[in-house]
NUKOLDO-213658 format. One line per field, with one value per atom (N, C-alpha, C): y, x, z; residue in one letter. Coordinates in steps of 0.2 Angstrom, whole numbers, plus 5000, padded with zeros to 4 digits. Layout:
// NUKOLDO-213658
py <- Y/...
px <- X/...
pz <- Z/...
residuo <- A/...
//
This chain:
// NUKOLDO-213658
py <- 4800/4802/4808/4813/4819/4818/4814/4812/4809/4804/4801/4806/4810/4815/4820/4822/4827/4823/4817/4813/4812/4811/4810/4816/4822/4828/4830/4829/4830/4826/4820/4816/4818/4821/4824/4829/4829/4834/4840/4846/4852/4857/4862/4867/4871/4874/4878/4885/4890/4896/4902/4908/4914/4917/4918/4922/4918/4912/4909/4906/4909/4907/4903/4907/4904/4902/4905/4904/4898/4896/4892/4885/4883/4876/4873/4867/4863/4866/4868/4871/4878/4882/4888/4886/4881/4879/4877/4873/4870/4876/4880/4886/4890/4891/4896/4892/4885/4882/4882/4881/4881/4888/4894/4900/4901/4898/4898/4897/4892/4890/4894/4899/4903/4911/4912/4919/4924/4922/4927/4929/4926/4928/4933/4934/4937/4945/4948/4955/4957/4952/4954/4949/4951/4947/4950/4947/4950/4950/4946/4945/4951/4956/4962/4965/4965/4969/4964/4958/4953/4954/4955/4956/4962/4967/4973/4972/4969/4967/4962/4958/4953/4956/4961/4964/4969/4972/4976/4971/4965/4961/4958/4956/4952/4957/4964/4968/4973/4971/4974/4981/4983/4990/4992/4988/4989/4994/4994/4998/5005/5006/5013/5016/5012/5015/5017/5013/5015/5013/5016/5014/5010/5005/5000/5001/5003/5004/4999/4995/4990/4992/4990/4991/4985/4985/4979/4979/4984/4984/4989/4988/4992/4999/4999/5005/5010/5006/5010/5013/5009/5011/5017/5017/5022/5028/5027/5033/5037/5033/5037/5040/5037/5039/5046/5046/5052/5057/5055/5060/5064/5060/5063/5068/5068/5073/5080/5080/5087/5091/5088/5092/5096/5101/5106/5102/5103/5100/5100/5095/5094/5094/5093/5092/5085/5084/5078/5073/5067/5061/5057/5057/5053/5046/5043/5035/5033/5027/5024/5021/5022/5018/5011/5006/4999/4998/4999/4998/4996/4997/4995/5000/4999/5004/5005/5000/5000/5006/5008/5013/5020/5020/5026/5029/5024/5027/5030/5028/5032/5039/5040/5047/5051/5049/5052/5054/5049/5050/5055/5057/5062/5069/5069/5075/5077/5072/5073/5071/5072/5069/5065/5059/5055/5058/5058/5060/5053/5051/5044/5045/5041/5040/5034/5034/5028/5023/5017/5012/5010/5007/5004/4996/4992/4985/4981/4982/4977/4976/4981/4979/4982/4984/4986/4991/4995/5001/5008/5013/5020/5021/5025/5027/5034/5035/5041/5047/5045/5051/5053/5049/5051/5055/5053/5057/5064/5065/5071/5076/5073/5077/5079/5075/5077/5080/5080/5083/5091/5093/5100/5103/5109/5112/5110/5106/5104/5097/5094/5087/5087/5083/5083/5076/5071/5064/5060/5055/5050/5043/5039/5032/5028/5025/5020/5013/5010/5003/4998/4993/4987/4982/4983/4978/4971/4966/4959/4958/4963/4962/4964/4966/4968/4975/4976/4983/4987/4993/4997/4999/4999/4999/5006/5011/5018/5020/5015/5017/5022/5021/5026/5033/5033/5040/5043/5039/5042/5045/5041/5044/5050/5050/5057/5062/5061/5066/5068/5064/5066/5070/5069/5073/5080/5080/5087/5091/5088/5091/5091/5089/5090/5086/5080/5075/5070/5069/5064/5057/5052/5046/5040/5037/5031/5025/5020/5014/5009/5007/5002/4995/4991/4985/4979/4981/4976/4969/4969/4963/4960/4963/4960/4965/4963/4967/4963/4966/4963/4967/4963/4966/4970/4968/4971/4978/4981/4988/4992/4990/4994/4996/4992/4993/4996/4998/4999/5007/5011/5018/5022/5029/5033/5033/5033/5032/5038/5044/5049/5048/5045/5043/5038/5033/5028/5031/5035/5037/5042/5045/5050/5047/5041/5038/5034/5032/5028/5022/5016/5010/5007/5004/5001/4994/4990/4982/4980/4974/4971/4964/4962/4955/4952/4954/4951/4944/4941/4934/4932/4936/4935/4938/4940/4944/4939/4941/4936/4932/4936/4932/4935/4931/4932/4931/4936/4934/4936/4935/4936/4943/4947/4954/4957/4963/4966/4970/4975/4979/4983/4986/4991/4996/5002/5007/5007/5008/5009/5016/5020/5027/5029/5034/5036/5040/5041/5045/5042/5043/5040/5045/5042/5045/5044/5049/5048/5048/5043/5044/5042/5043/5042/5035/5033/5026/5023/5017/5014/5009/5008/5003/4996/4991/4984/4981/4977/4974/4969/4967/4964/4956/4953/4946/4942/4944/4940/4941/4947/4948/4943/4943/4939/4931/4929/4922/4921/4925/4924/4924/4928/4928/4921/4918/4912/4906/4906/4900/4900/4906/4907/4902/4901/4897/4890/4887/4880/4878/4883/4881/4881/4886/4887/4882/4880/4874/4868/4866/4860/4861/4866/4867/4865/4868/4867/4860/4857/4850/4845/4847/4842/4844/4849/4852/4847/4843/4839/4833/4831/4826/4828/4835/4838/4840/4837/4839/4846/4848/4855/4860/4858/4863/4863/4858/4858/4862/4861/4865/4872/4874/4881/4884/4880/4883/4884/4879/4880/4886/4887/4892/4899/4899/4905/4906/4901/4902/4904/4902/4904/4910/4913/4919/4918/4912/4911/4914/4915/4918/4925/4929/4936/4939/4943/4946/4951/4951/4955/4962/4963/4970/4970/4975/4976/4979/4978/4981/4989/4992/4999/5001/4997/4999/4998/4993/4992/4997/5001/5007/5013/5013/5019/5023/5020/5023/5020/5024/5021/5018/5012/5008/5009/5012/5013/5006/5001/4994/4991/4993/4990/4995/5000/5005/5004/4998/4996/4994/4992/4990/4983/4982/4975/4971/4965/4962/4956/4955/4950/4943/4941/4935/4934/4940/4940/4940/4944/4944/4937/4932/4925/4922/4923/4920/4922/4929/4931/4929/4928/4925/4918/4914/4908/4908/4913/4914/4917/4921/4924/4919/4914/4909/4905/4905/4901/4906/4913/4918/4916/4914/4913/4907/4902/4895/4897/4901/4903/4907/4912/4916/4912/4907/4902/4898/4896/4892/4897/4903/4907/4909/4910/4911/4905/4899/4893/4892/4894/4893/4899/4905/4910/4909/4906/4904/4899/4894/4889/4891/4897/4900/4903/4907/4910/4911/4908/4907/4914/4919/4926/4929/4927/4930/4929/4934/4934/4937/4937/4939/4934/4933/4929/4934/4931/4935/4933/4937/4935/4931/4933/4930/4932/4928/4929/4932/4938/4941/4939/4939/4937/4941/4943/4947/4942/4941/4937/4940/4937/4940/4937/4931/4928/4926/4931/4930/4926/4928/4926/4918/4916/4909/4905/4907/4904/4903/4909/4908/4903/4903/4899/4891/4890/4883/4881/4886/4884/4882/4886/4885/4878/4876/4869/4864/4866/4861/4862/4866/4867/4872/4876/4880/4887/4891/4898/4903/4906/4911/4918/4922/4928/4933/4939/4945/4951/4951/4958/4962/4967/4970/4970/4969/4969/4976/4981/4988/4992/4999/5003/5004/5004/5004/4998/4993/4987/4988/4985/4980/4982/4978/4980/4983/4982/4984/4992/4994/5001/5006/5011/5017/5021/5021/5025/5033/5035/5042/5044/5039/5040/5041/5038/5038/5043/5047/5053/5050/5045/5042/5044/5047/5049/5044/5041/5036/5039/5035/5038/5041/5043/5046/5042/5035/5031/5025/5026/5021/5014/5014/5008/5004/5007/5003/5000/5004/5002/4996/4996/4990/4984/4985/4979/4976/4980/4977/4973/4973/4969/4963/4962/4956/4952/4955/4952/4946/4941/4935/4934/4931/4930/4922/4920/4913/4912/4907/4906/4904/4906/4905/4900/4900/4896/4889/4886/4879/4875/4869/4864/4864/4861/4860/4857/4851/4847/4852/4856/4860/4865/4868/4873/4870/4864/4861/4860/4858/4858/4864/4870/4877/4878/4876/4878/4873/4867/4863/4866/4868/4871/4877/4882/4888/4886/4880/4878/4875/4872/4869/4875/4881/4886/4891/4888/4892/4899/4900/4906/4911/4917/4923/4928/4929/4934/4941
px <- 4972/4977/4975/4973/4971/4965/4960/4954/4956/4961/4963/4967/4971/4975/4970/4965/4960/4956/4954/4951/4955/4962/4966/4967/4968/4969/4962/4956/4950/4949/4952/4951/4955/4960/4964/4961/4961/4958/4963/4961/4965/4963/4968/4966/4960/4957/4951/4954/4953/4956/4952/4952/4949/4954/4960/4965/4970/4971/4976/4973/4974/4972/4965/4960/4953/4950/4952/4949/4952/4958/4962/4960/4959/4956/4961/4960/4965/4966/4960/4961/4965/4964/4968/4975/4977/4984/4987/4983/4986/4987/4982/4983/4989/4990/4996/5002/5002/5008/5010/5005/5006/5008/5006/5008/5016/5018/5025/5030/5027/5030/5028/5024/5022/5023/5029/5031/5029/5028/5025/5018/5015/5008/5008/5013/5014/5012/5014/5014/5009/5008/5004/4998/4992/4987/4980/4975/4968/4965/4967/4964/4962/4966/4965/4959/4958/4951/4945/4946/4941/4939/4944/4942/4938/4939/4935/4928/4927/4920/4917/4921/4918/4915/4919/4918/4911/4911/4905/4899/4900/4894/4892/4897/4896/4892/4895/4893/4887/4884/4878/4879/4885/4886/4887/4887/4888/4883/4876/4871/4872/4876/4878/4884/4887/4892/4898/4900/4906/4912/4918/4925/4928/4932/4935/4943/4946/4954/4957/4962/4965/4972/4974/4980/4982/4989/4992/4989/4987/4985/4979/4975/4970/4972/4978/4980/4983/4985/4987/4981/4976/4970/4967/4966/4964/4968/4975/4979/4978/4978/4977/4970/4965/4958/4958/4961/4961/4965/4971/4975/4972/4967/4964/4959/4957/4952/4955/4962/4966/4963/4963/4960/4966/4964/4969/4972/4978/4982/4978/4978/4975/4967/4965/4957/4956/4950/4949/4945/4947/4943/4940/4933/4930/4930/4933/4933/4930/4928/4926/4932/4932/4937/4935/4939/4938/4939/4945/4947/4955/4958/4965/4969/4976/4981/4980/4978/4977/4972/4967/4963/4966/4969/4972/4978/4983/4989/4989/4985/4984/4982/4977/4975/4981/4985/4990/4995/4997/5002/5000/4993/4991/4991/4994/4994/4987/4983/4976/4976/4970/4969/4963/4964/4958/4954/4947/4943/4939/4940/4938/4931/4926/4919/4918/4915/4913/4909/4908/4904/4898/4893/4888/4889/4886/4888/4885/4879/4875/4879/4882/4885/4893/4895/4902/4904/4899/4900/4898/4899/4899/4892/4893/4887/4885/4879/4877/4877/4875/4875/4881/4887/4893/4896/4894/4896/4893/4887/4883/4887/4889/4892/4899/4903/4910/4911/4907/4908/4910/4914/4916/4918/4919/4920/4926/4931/4937/4935/4930/4928/4927/4930/4929/4927/4929/4928/4925/4921/4918/4919/4923/4924/4919/4914/4909/4911/4913/4916/4910/4910/4905/4909/4910/4914/4911/4916/4914/4909/4908/4903/4896/4895/4888/4887/4880/4878/4878/4881/4880/4873/4871/4865/4861/4865/4863/4865/4866/4869/4865/4859/4855/4855/4854/4855/4861/4867/4874/4875/4872/4873/4869/4863/4859/4863/4866/4869/4875/4879/4885/4883/4877/4875/4873/4870/4868/4874/4879/4885/4891/4889/4894/4900/4899/4905/4906/4912/4913/4913/4909/4908/4912/4916/4920/4917/4914/4911/4917/4919/4924/4921/4921/4918/4923/4929/4935/4933/4928/4926/4921/4918/4912/4906/4900/4894/4889/4883/4877/4875/4876/4875/4868/4863/4856/4856/4861/4861/4861/4864/4864/4857/4852/4846/4841/4843/4839/4839/4843/4844/4843/4843/4842/4848/4846/4851/4857/4855/4859/4865/4863/4867/4872/4870/4875/4879/4877/4881/4886/4886/4891/4896/4895/4899/4905/4910/4916/4916/4918/4918/4925/4927/4934/4933/4937/4937/4944/4945/4951/4951/4957/4958/4963/4964/4970/4968/4973/4972/4967/4964/4959/4952/4952/4946/4941/4935/4930/4932/4937/4940/4947/4952/4959/4963/4968/4973/4980/4979/4985/4986/4987/4987/4982/4980/4976/4970/4968/4962/4960/4954/4951/4947/4947/4942/4937/4931/4926/4923/4923/4922/4916/4912/4907/4910/4916/4920/4927/4929/4936/4941/4946/4951/4958/4961/4968/4973/4978/4983/4989/4995/5002/5002/5006/5007/5012/5009/5013/5018/5023/5028/5025/5028/5027/5030/5027/5031/5037/5042/5047/5045/5050/5048/5048/5053/5053/5046/5043/5037/5032/5032/5027/5028/5034/5035/5033/5033/5031/5023/5020/5013/5010/5014/5012/5013/5018/5019/5015/5012/5008/5002/4998/4992/4994/4999/5000/5003/5007/5011/5005/5001/4996/4991/4989/4984/4987/4993/4997/4997/4999/5000/4993/4988/4981/4979/4980/4978/4982/4988/4992/4993/4990/4992/4991/4986/4984/4989/4992/4997/5004/5005/5011/5015/5014/5018/5017/5010/5009/5013/5013/5017/5024/5027/5034/5035/5030/5031/5030/5025/5024/5031/5034/5040/5046/5046/5051/5050/5043/5041/5043/5042/5044/5051/5055/5062/5065/5062/5064/5061/5057/5053/5049/5046/5042/5035/5032/5026/5026/5025/5026/5021/5023/5018/5013/5007/5001/5003/5006/5007/5015/5018/5025/5027/5034/5036/5036/5036/5036/5029/5024/5017/5015/5018/5017/5020/5025/5028/5024/5019/5014/5016/5019/5021/5018/5016/5014/5020/5019/5024/5023/5028/5028/5029/5032/5033/5027/5021/5015/5011/5014/5010/5012/5010/5012/5006/5007/5001/4999/4993/4990/4992/4995/4998/4993/4994/4990/4990/4996/4996/4991/4991/4986/4979/4978/4971/4969/4973/4972/4969/4973/4971/4964/4963/4957/4951/4952/4946/4944/4949/4948/4943/4944/4940/4933/4933/4927/4922/4925/4921/4917/4920/4917/4914/4913/4911/4904/4899/4892/4892/4896/4897/4900/4905/4908/4904/4900/4895/4890/4887/4882/4885/4891/4894/4895/4897/4898/4891/4886/4879/4876/4878/4875/4879/4885/4889/4887/4886/4884/4877/4872/4866/4866/4871/4872/4874/4879/4881/4875/4871/4866/4860/4854/4849/4847/4847/4844/4849/4855/4859/4857/4856/4854/4859/4865/4870/4876/4879/4885/4891/4894/4899/4906/4911/4918/4920/4918/4919/4914/4912/4907/4909/4907/4909/4905/4909/4906/4909/4906/4909/4909/4914/4915/4919/4919/4923/4930/4930/4937/4940/4941/4944/4951/4955/4962/4962/4958/4958/4955/4950/4946/4951/4954/4958/4964/4967/4972/4970/4964/4961/4960/4957/4956/4962/4967/4974/4976/4976/4978/4974/4968/4964/4964/4969/4970/4965/4961/4956/4959/4960/4963/4958/4955/4950/4953/4949/4951/4950/4954/4953/4953/4949/4948/4942/4944/4950/4952/4958/4960/4963/4962/4964/4960/4959/4954/4957/4964/4967/4972/4971/4976/4981/4987/4989/4990/4990/4990/4997/5002/5009/5009/5004/5004/5003/5008/5007/5001/4996/4990/4991/4996/4998/5000/5003/5006/5000/4994/4988/4983/4985/4981/4975/4975/4969/4970/4965/4966/4961/4965/4962/4956/4950/4944/4939/4941/4937/4932/4933/4928/4927/4924/4923/4920/4915/4912/4917/4920/4925/4931/4933/4938/4936/4930/4928/4927/4924/4923/4930/4935/4941/4944/4942/4944/4940/4935/4930/4929/4931/4928/4933/4929/4933/4929/4932/4929/4929/4923/4923/4923/4927/4927/4921/4919/4913/4914/4920/4921/4924/4919/4921/4915/4915/4909/4905/4900/4895/4899/4902/4906/4911/4915/4920/4917/4911/4907/4905/4903/4900/4906/4912/4918/4919/4919/4920/4915/4908/4903/4904/4906/4907/4913/4918/4924/4921/4917/4915/4910/4906/4902/4906/4912/4916/4920/4920/4923/4918/4912/4907/4906/4906/4906/4900/4903/4898/4898/4891/4890/4888
pz <- 4932/4937/4941/4937/4941/4945/4943/4947/4954/4953/4959/4964/4961/4965/4969/4965/4968/4973/4973/4978/4984/4983/4989/4993/4989/4992/4996/4993/4997/5003/5003/5008/5015/5014/5019/5023/5030/5034/5034/5033/5033/5037/5038/5043/5041/5046/5045/5047/5042/5043/5040/5043/5040/5035/5038/5034/5030/5031/5027/5021/5015/5009/5009/5011/5012/5005/4999/4993/4989/4991/4986/4985/4979/4978/4973/4971/4967/4960/4957/4950/4951/4956/4957/4957/4961/4962/4955/4952/4945/4940/4940/4935/4937/4943/4945/4943/4945/4943/4935/4931/4924/4922/4925/4923/4924/4929/4931/4924/4920/4914/4908/4909/4903/4904/4905/4906/4901/4895/4890/4891/4896/4897/4904/4907/4913/4912/4907/4906/4900/4895/4889/4889/4887/4886/4886/4884/4884/4891/4896/4902/4906/4906/4910/4908/4901/4899/4900/4900/4901/4909/4913/4920/4921/4918/4918/4916/4911/4908/4913/4916/4920/4927/4929/4935/4934/4929/4927/4927/4925/4924/4931/4935/4941/4946/4946/4951/4948/4942/4940/4939/4936/4935/4928/4923/4916/4914/4916/4914/4916/4921/4924/4920/4916/4912/4916/4921/4925/4921/4924/4921/4927/4925/4929/4928/4933/4933/4938/4935/4939/4942/4948/4952/4955/4957/4961/4968/4971/4978/4979/4984/4986/4988/4992/4994/4988/4983/4977/4973/4973/4969/4973/4980/4984/4983/4983/4983/4976/4971/4964/4964/4966/4966/4970/4976/4980/4977/4974/4970/4965/4961/4955/4958/4964/4966/4967/4968/4968/4974/4980/4986/4989/4992/4996/5001/5003/5008/5015/5018/5025/5025/5019/5018/5022/5024/5028/5024/5025/5022/5028/5028/5033/5032/5038/5038/5044/5045/5051/5055/5061/5065/5064/5066/5064/5057/5055/5048/5048/5042/5041/5038/5039/5036/5029/5025/5018/5016/5021/5019/5022/5027/5030/5027/5026/5023/5017/5012/5006/5007/5012/5014/5016/5020/5023/5018/5013/5008/5003/5003/4998/5002/5008/5012/5014/5015/5018/5025/5028/5035/5036/5040/5041/5047/5046/5052/5054/5060/5062/5065/5062/5064/5068/5073/5077/5073/5075/5072/5076/5073/5076/5076/5081/5082/5077/5074/5070/5064/5060/5054/5054/5060/5061/5056/5055/5050/5053/5049/5051/5055/5060/5064/5062/5059/5056/5061/5067/5073/5074/5075/5076/5070/5064/5058/5058/5060/5060/5065/5071/5076/5074/5070/5069/5062/5058/5051/5052/5048/5048/5041/5040/5034/5030/5033/5030/5027/5028/5025/5018/5014/5007/5004/5007/5005/5011/5009/5014/5011/5015/5013/5017/5014/5017/5017/5022/5022/5023/5019/5020/5023/5030/5034/5034/5032/5031/5026/5022/5016/5018/5024/5027/5024/5022/5020/5026/5026/5032/5034/5040/5043/5040/5040/5038/5031/5027/5021/5017/5016/5012/5015/5022/5026/5025/5025/5025/5018/5012/5006/5005/5007/5007/5011/5016/5020/5017/5013/5009/5004/5000/4995/4997/5003/5005/5007/5010/5012/5007/5001/4995/4996/4999/5000/4994/4992/4987/4991/4988/4992/4988/4992/4990/4994/4991/4995/4994/5000/5001/5001/4995/4995/4995/4998/4998/5001/5006/5010/5006/5001/4998/4999/4995/4996/4993/4995/4992/4985/4979/4973/4972/4976/4975/4977/4980/4983/4977/4971/4965/4962/4964/4961/4966/4972/4978/4980/4977/4978/4972/4974/4968/4963/4957/4952/4953/4954/4955/4960/4966/4971/4969/4965/4963/4957/4953/4947/4949/4955/4957/4963/4964/4969/4966/4970/4967/4972/4969/4972/4972/4978/4978/4980/4976/4976/4978/4981/4982/4980/4977/4976/4980/4986/4990/4992/4995/4997/5001/5005/5010/5008/5002/5000/4996/4994/4992/4985/4981/4976/4975/4974/4975/4969/4968/4963/4967/4974/4978/4980/4975/4975/4970/4971/4965/4968/4964/4966/4960/4962/4956/4960/4956/4958/4952/4954/4948/4949/4944/4944/4938/4940/4935/4929/4930/4924/4923/4917/4916/4920/4923/4927/4924/4922/4920/4925/4926/4931/4928/4931/4929/4927/4922/4920/4926/4928/4934/4931/4935/4933/4934/4931/4932/4938/4942/4947/4944/4948/4946/4944/4941/4939/4946/4950/4957/4961/4960/4964/4960/4954/4950/4952/4953/4954/4961/4966/4973/4973/4968/4968/4965/4960/4957/4961/4965/4970/4976/4977/4983/4983/4978/4978/4978/4975/4976/4982/4985/4992/4997/4997/5003/5002/4996/4995/4998/4997/4999/5007/5009/5017/5020/5018/5021/5020/5015/5013/5017/5019/5023/5030/5032/5039/5045/5044/5050/5050/5045/5045/5046/5048/5050/5044/5038/5032/5030/5031/5030/5034/5040/5045/5043/5041/5039/5032/5028/5022/5023/5028/5030/5033/5037/5040/5035/5031/5025/5021/5019/5015/5018/5025/5029/5029/5030/5030/5024/5018/5012/5009/5013/5011/5005/5004/4998/4998/5004/5005/5006/5001/5001/5006/5011/5016/5013/5016/5013/5015/5021/5024/5024/5021/5022/5028/5030/5036/5036/5030/5030/5032/5029/5031/5038/5041/5048/5053/5050/5053/5052/5048/5047/5041/5036/5030/5024/5019/5012/5009/5006/5003/4995/4992/4985/4981/4985/4982/4979/4982/4980/4976/4974/4970/4962/4960/4953/4949/4943/4939/4940/4938/4939/4932/4933/4928/4925/4919/4915/4919/4921/4925/4931/4934/4940/4938/4932/4929/4927/4925/4923/4930/4935/4941/4944/4943/4945/4941/4935/4931/4933/4935/4937/4944/4948/4954/4952/4948/4946/4943/4939/4937/4942/4948/4954/4959/4957/4962/4964/4960/4962/4967/4965/4969/4976/4976/4983/4987/4984/4988/4991/4987/4990/4996/4995/5001/5007/5006/5011/5015/5011/5013/5017/5014/5018/5025/5025/5032/5036/5034/5038/5041/5037/5040/5045/5044/5048/5055/5055/5061/5065/5061/5064/5059/5060/5055/5052/5056/5053/5048/5047/5042/5035/5031/5024/5019/5021/5016/5017/5011/5011/5013/5018/5022/5020/5020/5019/5025/5031/5037/5042/5046/5051/5057/5059/5065/5071/5077/5083/5089/5094/5099/5105/5109/5114/5120/5126/5131/5132/5131/5133/5126/5122/5115/5115/5119/5118/5120/5125/5127/5121/5118/5113/5107/5105/5099/5100/5106/5108/5107/5110/5110/5103/5099/5092/5088/5089/5086/5087/5094/5095/5092/5089/5086/5078/5076/5069/5066/5070/5068/5069/5064/5065/5064/5069/5069/5067/5064/5062/5068/5067/5072/5069/5063/5060/5064/5067/5068/5076/5077/5085/5087/5082/5084/5079/5081/5077/5070/5069/5063/5063/5060/5060/5055/5056/5061/5068/5073/5080/5082/5078/5079/5077/5073/5070/5076/5076/5081/5078/5082/5081/5080/5083/5083/5076/5072/5065/5060/5062/5058/5061/5065/5068/5072/5075/5079/5086/5089/5096/5100/5105/5109/5113/5113/5116/5111/5105/5100/5097/5097/5094/5099/5105/5110/5108/5104/5102/5098/5093/5089/5094/5098/5103/5107/5109/5113/5109/5103/5098/5097/5096/5094/5099/5105/5111/5111/5108/5108/5102/5096/5090/5088/5086/5082/5075/5071/5064/5063/5061/5059/5052/5049/5042/5039/5033/5029/5023/5020/5014/5016/5020/5022/5021/5023/5022/5029/5029/5035/5040/5039/5044/5047/5044/5046/5051/5048/5052/5059/5058/5065/5070/5067/5071/5075/5071/5074/5079/5078/5083/5089/5088/5094/5098/5095/5099/5103/5100/5103/5109/5108/5114/5120/5118/5123/5127/5124/5127/5131/5131/5134/5131/5125/5121/5124/5125/5128/5122/5120/5114/5117
residuo <- X/X/X/X/X/X/X/X/X/X/X/X/X/X/X/X/X/X/X/X/X/X/X/X/X/X/X/X/X/X/X/X/X/X/X/X/X/X/X/X/X/X/X/X/X/X/X/X/X/X/X/X/X/X/X/X/X/X/X/X/X/X/X/X/X/X/X/X/X/X/X/X/X/X/X/X/X/X/X/X/X/X/X/X/X/X/X/X/X/X/X/X/X/X/X/X/X/X/X/X/X/X/X/X/X/X/X/X/X/X/X/X/X/X/X/X/X/X/X/X/X/X/X/X/X/X/X/X/X/X/X/X/X/X/X/X/X/X/X/X/X/X/X/X/X/X/X/X/X/X/X/X/X/X/X/X/X/X/X/X/X/X/X/X/X/X/X/X/X/X/X/X/X/X/X/X/X/X/X/X/X/X/X/X/X/X/X/X/X/X/X/X/X/X/X/X/X/X/X/X/X/X/X/X/X/X/X/X/X/X/X/X/X/X/X/X/X/X/X/X/X/X/X/X/X/X/X/X/X/X/X/X/X/X/X/X/X/X/X/X/X/X/X/X/X/X/X/X/X/X/X/X/X/X/X/X/X/X/X/X/X/X/X/X/X/X/X/X/X/X/X/X/X/X/X/X/X/X/X/X/X/X/X/X/X/X/X/X/X/X/X/X/X/X/X/X/X/X/X/X/X/X/X/X/X/X/X/X/X/X/X/X/X/X/X/X/X/X/X/X/X/X/X/X/X/X/X/X/X/X/X/X/X/X/X/X/X/X/X/X/X/X/X/X/X/X/X/X/X/X/X/X/X/X/X/X/X/X/X/X/X/X/X/X/X/X/X/X/X/X/X/X/X/X/X/X/X/X/X/X/X/X/X/X/X/X/X/X/X/X/X/X/X/X/X/X/X/X/X/X/X/X/X/X/X/X/X/X/X/X/X/X/X/X/X/X/X/X/X/X/X/X/X/X/X/X/X/X/X/X/X/X/X/X/X/X/X/X/X/X/X/X/X/X/X/X/X/X/X/X/X/X/X/X/X/X/X/X/X/X/X/X/X/X/X/X/X/X/X/X/X/X/X/X/X/X/X/X/X/X/X/X/X/X/X/X/X/X/X/X/X/X/X/X/X/X/X/X/X/X/X/X/X/X/X/X/X/X/X/X/X/X/X/X/X/X/X/X/X/X/X/X/X/X/X/X/X/X/X/X/X/X/X/X/X/X/X/X/X/X/X/X/X/X/X/X/X/X/X/X/X/X/X/X/X/X/X/X/X/X/X/X/X/X/X/X/X/X/X/X/X/X/X/X/X/X/X/X/X/X/X/X/X/X/X/X/X/X/X/X/X/X/X/X/X/X/X/X/X/X/X/X/X/X/X/X/X/X/X/X/X/X/X/X/X/X/X/X/X/X/X/X/X/X/X/X/X/X/X/X/X/X/X/X/X/X/X/X/X/X/X/X/X/X/X/X/X/X/X/X/X/X/X/X/X/X/X/X/X/X/X/X/X/X/X/X/X/X/X/X/X/X/X/X/X/X/X/X/X/X/X/X/X/X/X/X/X/X/X/X/X/X/X/X/X/X/X/X/X/X/X/X/X/X/X/X/X/X/X/X/X/X/X/X/X/X/X/X/X/X/X/X/X/X/X/X/X/X/X/X/X/X/X/X/X/X/X/X/X/X/X/X/X/X/X/X/X/X/X/X/X/X/X/X/X/X/X/X/X/X/X/X/X/X/X/X/X/X/X/X/X/X/X/X/X/X/X/X/X/X/X/X/X/X/X/X/X/X/X/X/X/X/X/X/X/X/X/X/X/X/X/X/X/X/X/X/X/X/X/X/X/X/X/X/X/X/X/X/X/X/X/X/X/X/X/X/X/X/X/X/X/X/X/X/X/X/X/X/X/X/X/X/X/X/X/X/X/X/X/X/X/X/X/X/X/X/X/X/X/X/X/X/X/X/X/X/X/X/X/X/X/X/X/X/X/X/X/X/X/X/X/X/X/X/X/X/X/X/X/X/X/X/X/X/X/X/X/X/X/X/X/X/X/X/X/X/X/X/X/X/X/X/X/X/X/X/X/X/X/X/X/X/X/X/X/X/X/X/X/X/X/X/X/X/X/X/X/X/X/X/X/X/X/X/X/X/X/X/X/X/X/X/X/X/X/X/X/X/X/X/X/X/X/X/X/X/X/X/X/X/X/X/X/X/X/X/X/X/X/X/X/X/X/X/X/X/X/X/X/X/X/X/X/X/X/X/X/X/X/X/X/X/X/X/X/X/X/X/X/X/X/X/X/X/X/X/X/X/X/X/X/X/X/X/X/X/X/X/X/X/X/X/X/X/X/X/X/X/X/X/X/X/X/X/X/X/X/X/X/X/X/X/X/X/X/X/X/X/X/X/X/X/X/X/X/X/X/X/X/X/X/X/X/X/X/X/X/X/X/X/X/X/X/X/X/X/X/X/X/X/X/X/X/X/X/X/X/X/X/X/X/X/X/X/X/X/X/X/X/X/X/X/X/X/X/X/X/X/X/X/X/X/X/X/X/X/X/X/X/X/X/X/X/X/X/X/X/X/X/X/X/X/X/X/X/X/X/X/X/X/X/X/X/X/X/X/X/X/X/X/X/X/X/X/X/X/X/X/X/X/X/X/X/X/X/X/X/X/X/X/X/X/X/X/X/X/X/X/X/X/X/X/X/X/X/X/X/X/X/X/X/X/X/X/X/X/X/X/X/X/X/X/X/X/X/X/X/X/X/X/X/X/X/X/X/X/X/X/X/X
//
């Protein structure tokens, strides 16, 4: 019966989306459903420790003897990591423009200040020349973002620059990264940096919520509270509901389910209203639960397979790409028209990022960004779209045909 059900679900054409549950498959949905009826596994179990060991193995860091700490959200992980540095008030944390509130709000919540660096277009990551021009004596930390999973073009030079200027480096790997980078640089640079991972719903592997920081030394932080049972229930229903929506979207059933889920507030938002207003939200500053670790392990089992699929599709979009990307970035002139036409065809293209610090509703004054300070990032935000990569060749071909019909301008 399960085999027949799997076949029927596979046969239905479903929405193509960058942001809406890109990772969720039938096995994830069934596992999440089963956990709804096993509440004794929500808080206690061995899975959180297994996740730590698995992450060390997958990211080739076990030999470097790093420590893995788990959190409910990436902003919580970054908040506590920055707090552990015990920096003077108003110390500056270097970040790139073309980022999100999850990076910036933990900085401000620690009474620190972000210093925004412009980006270069090839990997949408930090421009070392702008970094050299803007660094000052108040800078203490540098966050190096691997946007879309692309290795920053000037990564080696930036790490050397940070070492010379005595900056603590946090590499933001939330979008994914190339594991081979851990073997390509000086050991001392690797062993003194910190690494941030995210397990959010649109990340390379997802437990709906979750994150980790990986540190070269053990960091003690205050014991966090558990999220509520209601929060856990929302996390557990997310995978089966979104899987069903995507699989039945083209026959309108999925649209109905989506509307009902929104009316009943079954799909917990990724960004809270408090965060959209520019404030750090303590509601997500919680511990990472065993139930979420179980969901994450299911995705980690398929990590290599999913990465190969992303790489295949990225190469299909453009043959010279040699990294598996979370989403494929593209610069266009008539973005709004293309996005609207795609939506009418059940193709939901991404817009990471449509403002230098997203979401677009965020008041940039509240995150201390001065308009005009990072002109390349500001221009890219007006032109970028993201194509999904965890799809099959036929779906990728559908996306390409749509772009050609819109006379895409790169």
